[in-house]
C-alpha positions in Angstrom: 7.0 11.1 -24.0 4.1 9.9 -26.2 4.9 6.3 -25.3 4.8 7.1 -21.6 1.4 8.8 -21.9 0.0 5.9 -23.9 1.2 3.5 -21.2 -0.4 5.7 -18.5 -3.7 5.7 -20.5 -3.6 1.9 -21.0 -3.0 1.5 -17.2 -5.9 3.7 -16.3 -8.3 2.4 -18.9 -7.3 -1.1 -19.8 -8.6 -2.8 -23.0 -10.8 -5.9 -22.8 -7.9 -8.1 -23.8 -5.5 -6.8 -21.2 -4.4 -9.9 -19.1 -4.8 -8.0 -15.8 -8.2 -6.6 -16.6 -9.3 -3.8 -14.3 -6.8 -4.6 -11.5 -4.2 -1.8 -12.3 -6.8 1.1 -12.1 -8.3 -0.5 -9.0 -4.9 -0.7 -7.4 -4.3 3.0 -8.2 -7.6 3.9 -6.7 -6.8 2.0 -3.5 -3.5 3.9 -3.3 -5.2 7.2 -3.6 -7.9 6.3 -1.1 -5.1 5.2 1.3 -3.5 8.6 1.1 -6.7 10.5 1.6 -7.6 8.3 4.6 -4.2 9.0 6.2 -4.5 12.8 5.6 -7.9 12.9 7.2 -7.0 10.6 10.1 -3.9 12.6 10.9 -5.8 15.9 11.0 -9.0 14.7 12.7 -8.0 11.8 14.9 -5.3 13.3 17.1 -2.1 13.0 15.0 -2.3 9.3 14.2 -2.0 7.6 10.9 -4.4 4.8 10.0 -2.6 3.9 6.7 1.0 4.5 7.5 2.5 2.3 10.2 6.0 3.8 10.1 4.6 7.1 11.2 2.8 5.5 14.1 6.0 3.8 15.3 7.8 7.2 15.2 4.8 8.9 16.9 4.8 6.2 19.6 8.5 6.8 20.3 7.9 10.6 20.5 4.9 10.1 22.8 6.8 7.8 25.1 9.5 10.4 25.6 6.9 13.1 26.4 6.3 14.9 23.1 3.2 17.2 23.4 0.0 16.4 21.4 0.9 12.8 20.6 -0.9 9.8 22.1 1.0 6.6 22.8 -2.3 4.8 23.2 -3.6 6.0 19.8 -0.4 4.7 18.1 -0.7 1.4 19.9 -4.3 1.0 19.0 -3.5 1.8 15.4 -0.7 -0.7 15.3 -2.8 -3.5 16.9 -5.7 -2.8 14.6 -3.3 -3.0 11.6 -2.1 -6.4 12.8 -5.7 -7.6 13.1 -6.5 -6.2 9.6 -3.3 -7.8 8.2 -4.3 -11.2 9.7 -7.7 -10.9 8.1 -6.1 -9.9 4.8 -3.6 -12.8 5.1 -6.5 -15.3 5.6 -8.3 -13.8 2.6 -5.2 -14.0 0.6 -4.7 -17.7 1.4 -8.4 -18.5 0.8 -8.5 -16.7 -2.6 -4.9 -17.3 -3.6 -5.8 -18.8 -7.0 -8.2 -16.0 -8.1 -7.0 -12.5 -7.8 -10.3 -10.9 -8.7 -12.1 -12.7 -5.9 -9.4 -11.6 -3.5 -9.8 -8.0 -4.5 -13.6 -8.1 -4.4 -13.7 -9.8 -1.0 -11.0 -7.4 0.5 -12.9 -4.5 -0.9 -16.2 -5.7 0.6 -14.5 -6.1 4.0 -13.0 -2.6 3.7 -16.4 -1.2 2.7 -18.0 -2.6 5.9 -15.3 -1.3 8.1 -15.4 2.2 6.5 -19.3 2.1 6.8 -18.7 1.5 10.6 -16.6 4.7 10.7 -19.1 6.7 8.8 -21.9 5.5 11.1 -19.9 6.3 14.2 -19.2 9.8 12.8 -22.9 10.4 11.9 -24.3 9.0 15.2 -22.0 11.4 17.2 -22.8 14.3 14.9 -19.1 14.7 14.0 -17.9 15.2 17.6 -14.8 13.1 18.0 -14.7 12.1 21.6 -12.1 9.6 22.9 -14.3 6.6 22.4 -15.2 7.7 18.8 -11.6 8.4 18.1 -10.5 4.9 19.0 -13.5 3.4 17.2 -12.5 5.2 14.0 -8.8 4.4 14.4 -9.6 0.8 14.9 -12.0 0.3 12.1 -10.0 2.3 9.5 -6.7 0.7 10.5 -8.2 -2.8 10.1 -9.6 -1.8 6.7 -6.2 -0.5 5.6 -4.4 -3.6 7.0 -6.6 -5.9 5.0 -6.2 -3.7 1.9 -2.4 -3.6 2.5 -2.1 -7.4 2.4 -4.6 -7.9 -0.4 -2.9 -5.2 -2.4 0.6 -6.7 -1.8 -0.6 -10.0 -3.1 -2.0 -8.3 -6.2 1.3 -6.5 -6.9 3.2 -9.8 -6.5 0.7 -11.4 -8.9 1.1 -8.5 -11.4 4.9 -8.1 -11.2 6.3 -11.3 -10.0 4.9 -13.6 -12.6 7.6 -13.1 -15.2 5.4 -10.6 -17.1 6.3 -7.0 -17.9 8.6 -5.3 -15.4 7.0 -3.1 -12.7 
């Protein structure tokens, strides 16, 4: 048990000589933020996930067969925005393939801009989520998570797939 706790502490607070540097705690932070964004989007944006595409595919199917309180359009917008975000993340991943830290910094900057757009939209509308605001928020957040998803996936491959310690 002590070894497990020591490993957890080393992951959360890596030492200066750790070969992955601050990437493991940053990846954990991105994972937590993804969960929070999904919880808020589900509750506030009309039962749509912006971080979980499997849920949107299921909701799209339910909406198409007439389930109440589910929007097929919201699910389609979320899926399309995810694809756009993943395309952006893929291009960033290709451009920064040789330097993981630059990839993570750039993906985080893109995400920050997109989240700032959602915050600005919420502030300008005084928190009233009209249909236009709803789709603006879904689109920007989904693109941010799509870019994060691809960048994070490349980071995990870099951390786990390099013959180093097992993940």
